[in-house]
N, C-alpha and C positions, 0 to 999 in steps of 0.2 A: 454700661454699655457704652461710656466715649469711650472707653479701652477696646474696648471690641467694636468699634463704628457703626455703630446702631443708630444714637443721636450727635447733636453737637448742644453745646452747655445750654443754649435756649430755645431746643427745638419742642412744640408747641406738644403737647400731653394732653391727650383727651381725660377733663375730667366730669363727667355725667353719671345716670347712674347705670349701676355696671349691676348683672348677677348671670354669675358664669358658675351651670349647675345648679346645687344647692345654696354657691358663695354670694352672697350681699356684699361686697365692702361697703364702710360710711367712712367719710370725712369728720373729724372730733368735732366739727362746728355741722356738721348736718347738712353743708349748703353742699353748692356746686357750682365750678369758675366755667365750665363748657370747655372750654382749653387754659390751657397754664404752660409755660415755659418750665423746660424741666428744671433749673437751678431753682425756681422759684416753689415749682413741686418739691423739693427737697428741703428749701428753706422754711417753710411754711409746715413740712412734717404731712403733705396730706396722702390722705391714704389711696386711694384708688387709679390719683395718677403711676401710683407705687407700682398697687398692682398692675396695671392696664400696662405695663413696661415689662416687669419679669413676666406676665404675660405674654408680651414681644420676645424678651431674652430667656425664656424657658429657666422654670427655677429649675432643672437636674441639671443644668452649667453653672446656676447661682450659688448651686448647693455645692457642686466639685470647688468652686473657689473659695466657699468659706472655710472649706474642708482644709488648703492648702493657707488658710489665713489662722489655722492649729483653734479651733473653736473646741474646745474641748467635750462641750456638752451636744453638739450632732451627734445623738448615738441609735437615732433610727434612720432608717432610708429616707432618700428623699420626697417618696411619695407617702410617707407619711404626714408630713408637712406640706405640701403641694405649695400655693399659692399664697398660704397662709407665712410664710416663711418671712416674707419682703416686711411682712406688721409685727415681729416678734414670736412666729407660730411654734419657736424655739425657744427652750434655755438659753440664759446667758449670763457668763458669770464676768462682775465687773477688772477680774486680772483680764481673762480673755481678749474685751472690746478695748482694756488701755491698751494694749499688747498690738490688737491691729491698729488703733491709730498709731502707737507710738513706731512700728514698725513704718507707715505712710509719712509724717513726720521725718524722720531719719533719713526714708531716700530722698527727699527732697534738701535738707541738708546737708546731702552728702552729691550732691549731684556735678559741683566744677568739681571735689577732692577727687571722686572715681572718672572725673571725664565723660559724663553720660552714662558712665556704664553703674550696676545693680550690685550693692550687696548684699547678698542671701542674707546673711550672720543681721542683716537690720530688721529684718521681722524676728529676729531673737527674743525669746520671753524678758523680759524686763527683771534686772535684780537687784539684792545690796548689795551696790559696791565694794564692802569691807569682805563678803562671801564670796566675791564668784571671781576671779581670772577673767583677763578679759579676753572677749571672743573671738577665733580666728575669720579674718576676712574670706569670704567666698566672692570674688567680682567675677559676674555675668554681664553679656551684653542685653537681657532680657531678665523682665521679673514678672510680679505678679498684677502689679497696675505698672506703667509708664509714669514719666515725671508732670509731662505734660497732662495727664488726666487725673493725676493727685492735685496736682496746683490748680486747678480749674474745678476741683468738686469743695478743695476749701476754701474757695475766693467763695462757691456760693452758699457753705455753709456760716460765710461771714453773717452774711445779712440778717439781723436781728429781728424781724418782726414778726411775728405768726399770729394766725388765723385770732381775734377775741379776745386778742391781748394788747389792744393797741396803745391802750397805757400801761401797760405794766414795762415794756421794752424801753422806755427812758430811762429807769431805774439801771442798767445792766448799761449807763456808758460806760467807756473803759478806756484809759489814755491810749492804748494797745489795742492791735488789731488781735482779732480771736474768731475763729473757726468754731462752730458749736452747735451742738442738736441736742435736743430734748423726746423723752418719752415716757409713753404712760401706759401703762400694762392694761387690759380688759380689766373691768370690774373696781381699777383705780389701786391694786395692793404693791403697784410700784411705780414709783415718778424717778426720772433718770435724765441727769446729762452728765454730755463729754462735751470739753472744751480744750483747745490745746491752740498753742503758739511754737514759733520755731524751737523752743527752749525747755517748757514743758507743756504735759497731757494729763487735765486734772477733768476724773470722774467722779459722778456724786449718785449717790442710792439714796433713796432716803422710802422707807417704810414699816410694817412692824414684821418682824421675826419670825409671829406664827403666819404669815402672808395673809389676815384679814384686812380686807380692803375696807377705805375711808374717802367719803364725797372730799371731791377738791383736792384730794393728793394728785396732784398732778406735775408731770417736770415742769412745764413754766413760771409754776408756782410755788413747788417745796425744793427743788434739787438746784435750780438755774441758779438764786439769788446765793446761796451758798457756794454753788462754783465762782460764780462771779465774786465774792467776798475773798477765797480764798486766789485767786486771781491778783485781786489787787494786792494783797500781801506781797504776792511771789515781784521779781525785779521783770520791770519792763523788757520785750524784746522786737524788733523789728521785723517785719514781716516774711516770708518768703522768698528768695530770690528766684525772678522769673526764671524755668529754662526752656531759654528760648530756640534749643539748637532740637529742643525738644515739643514746639509748636510751630504751628506758620499760617500766617495771615490768610484767610480767605474771605472772600464773599458770602455774604450772608443774607437772604431776606429778614429785614426789619421785623414784619409782622409774624411770619412763623419761624423763626428760630432754623430753617434749613438750611442747607447750601440753597445759593441764590439760582433758578432758574432765567433765562432770558427774558421773560412778562414778570418779574419781580420788579414792582417798582422802585421799593425805594430798598437801595443795599448797603450793609452797615459790615466794613474789613474789622472781624474779631480774630483776637490769637485763639487757635483749637489746636487740639492734638492732630497730628499730620493722616491718622488712621481716619477722619472722618471726611477725608476725599471718598471712602467707601459708602456713605450718606446718601438718600435720595434729595433728588433735585425736590424745592418748594410744590407738594400737591396743590397747596390751595391758590394758585393763584389761575384764574382762567381768563382768556382772551376774549371780550364782549365784541358784539358787533351791534352798537347802539342807532339808534336815527339822527338825525340833526341836533336836536334838542337835548338828546342823551339821557331822556327820562323814558324809553323806550327801547326792549331789546327787538330784535329783527332778523330776519331771513332775507337771502336771494330770492327767496318768492316771493315776500311781497312787498319789498323795499328795496329801489336803488342802489347796486350797490356801491356805485359812485358818490351818493349820498351819504352813504354811511359813516359812521365813526367807528374805530376800535378802539378800546381802552380795557387796560388790563385791570381784572376786580380780584378783591378777594376774598373767598368762600369759603366757608368751614360748612360741611355735611349738615342737617337738619337737627340734629339732636345736638350736636355741640354750639351751631350758632341759635336758639332758642335759650340756653343759657351765658354762653361768650355775649350775646347782646347786653344785658342788663349787668354786666360787668363793667363793658366797654364802649362807652360812648358815640365812640369814634370810631363804630364798625357801619360800614352801611348796606344795607341790604341790596339784594337783588333787582334793580327794576323790570316791572311787569314787561311782558311780550306785548308787542301793538296788537290792537286788535283786526284779526286776518290774519294775523301771522303764527304759523304752527308751532310749537311749542318744543325747542330744544335741546332744552336747558337740563341740567342737574335734578336730579330727582328734588322735589320740590317736599316729599313727605319721607320718614324714616321711620322706623319700630326704635324702640329705647328698648322696649320686651316684649314678646323674646325676641332671640335676631332668627336669622332664614335659617330652618332645617333645625332648630331647636326642640331640647325634649323638653318636656312640661311635668312635673311633679303638682299632681291636687290633693289635698290632705281631706280624709276623710273628718266631719265635725264630731261633736259630743254625741250624738244625737243619729250618727250612723248614716248621713246623708252626704254628698257626695260638696266639698266646700267648692269657693270658688279661685280666682286666679285673676289676677289685676293685670290686664296688657295696656304698654303703654305708647303714643306714638308722638311722634314731634313733625310741626310742620313749619316752612316758613314764614306763613300768612300768621301773623298770632291771631287772627280775626277770622281762621279757618273753619268751618263746618266740615265735617268728616262724617260719610257713614259707614258702618263695621257690618261686616256679612263674614261670617264663618260656612263654608261649604255651599258658598250662594244663598244661605238663610241669614235676614238682615238681623240683627243682635241687639243695634243701638247706633247712638247718634252723640256727637261730642262735637265743643265748638270751645275753641277758646284754648283749653286745659284739655287734655285728651288723655283720659283714664278710664279703663272701662273691665268691668269684674265679669268676667266669664266663667261658666261650667261646662267646656266641651266634655262629651264623651272619650272616654280611651281610643289612643287611635289616630292615625296620619287625616290630619284636617289643615283647609289651603282657606286664610285669611286674606281678605279682599278689603280696601281701605281705598274710599272714591270719596272728593273733593266735591266742593258744589263747582268748580271748572272744569269736572269731569276727571281731571289727574288721578288715574290709579296705582295701587303700591301692594300685590301681589307675593306674598310668602306661605311655606310650606312648614307646619310646627306637627308635632308627634306630643300627645296627649299617654303618658304613661299610666299603666295599671299598676295598681299597689304593692302586686308581686314583682313587678319592672324596678320598683325604686331602688 
C-alpha cells in the first residue's frame, strides 16, 4: 500500500469488530484499538487492520504481487484465498519467505551501486555459493517495490513490542538493528520468525512435522528467541542506508498519519515514498464552531457569529472512537451542542454490525428453530440509551453497551436506532433464507 500510494507509514487504520460476509477476523489478543498507525499494526501483527487494508487494496492485486515474488505454493486462484491471504490463508515455504525478504534487502543494499535503479536479479532465489555461478544483472528503472517503500517497511518491522508480550521483548535486545516479524498459524501448528539486517536474513520455523498443534506454540515464544540467538552469533551490521532520492519530506498530520490538511493543528515532517502525494488529506479533522467558552458547539441560527470561536477538532467515526478513547487518554470527545442549537454535527451513532445494505445469514438451531444474530452499534456518548426498531416495530433498548440479539425473518428490513435525544440512524439490511446462503 505504501508502494502504490494508498497510505503513508503512520496512516491510521481501523481496528474495530469486523464482519465481512461470514468472515470475522480477530486479533491475537482479541482486543481492539479503534484506530492504529499502519506501522504499529504491522509491528504488532494485528489481524483486523491487515484485513481492512487488504479490503481497500484488493486481494486480487495482492495475489498478483505475491506471484511476482515467486511464492511457489500459490497454486489456487485468488478467489480461493480471498481476504484470508493477508493472514496466512495460503501455504508458504521457509525458502520462498526467506527469498522474498532477501530480495528486498538486496534491493536496498544496491541502492547506490545501481544509481537508484533496480536489479531484477536481486529477487533471484538464494543459492549455495559453491554450486552456482553469479547471476547476470538485469538493471531496470522500476521494481516490485521501490527503495523508499522497503526502507519505510523495514523501519516499521524494527519495532520490538508485541501485544501481550511486554515482559518478553526485553530478552530480544540486540547490539544491532534488526527488522523482524513473527507469525502463528491457526491451531498453534506453526510458529514463525523472520528477521533481517543488511548482511543476513534468518528465518525460523518451529512445529511438529505431522502438523499437530500445541498450545503456546507461538512465533513470539518459540521461534523469535531462536532467531535472536542466531543473530547474536552472526557479525553485526549497520542499518540500511536511507535512500534519500527515493523519499521526500512531507507534512503529515501527527494525529492521523494522513497527509496534513490545512486545518490539522499539529503537523510533522516525515520522509515518505514520493507516491505518498497521491494519498488523501486527513479526513479526521473538522472545523468546529464553538461558543465563547468553547464548551458548546453552536450554529449561526442560535449564536452570534461574531462571538463564535472556530477550532479544529480531531474526530473519529463513532465505532473507531468508542475503542480508541479507551487506549488514548488524550483523545477529546466532541463538545455537545448548546441548548436551542440544531445538531449539524457528524453522526453520533454508527452500526458496527451489520453495515448498510449488508446481507445477514441466521442459522437454524439444533431444534430446527431460527437462531438469533447479534447486532452491534456504537454511540459517541458512552452513557447513551438507544431504542431499536426493525420495520418500525420496537425490538429492544440498550444503554452504554449497545448489542442486541434479534431474529428477523428472511427478506429486506429497515433498522432504525433512536437515542434519548431523538438522534436517528436508519439503514437497510437483508436476511438471507437458508437456500440463499
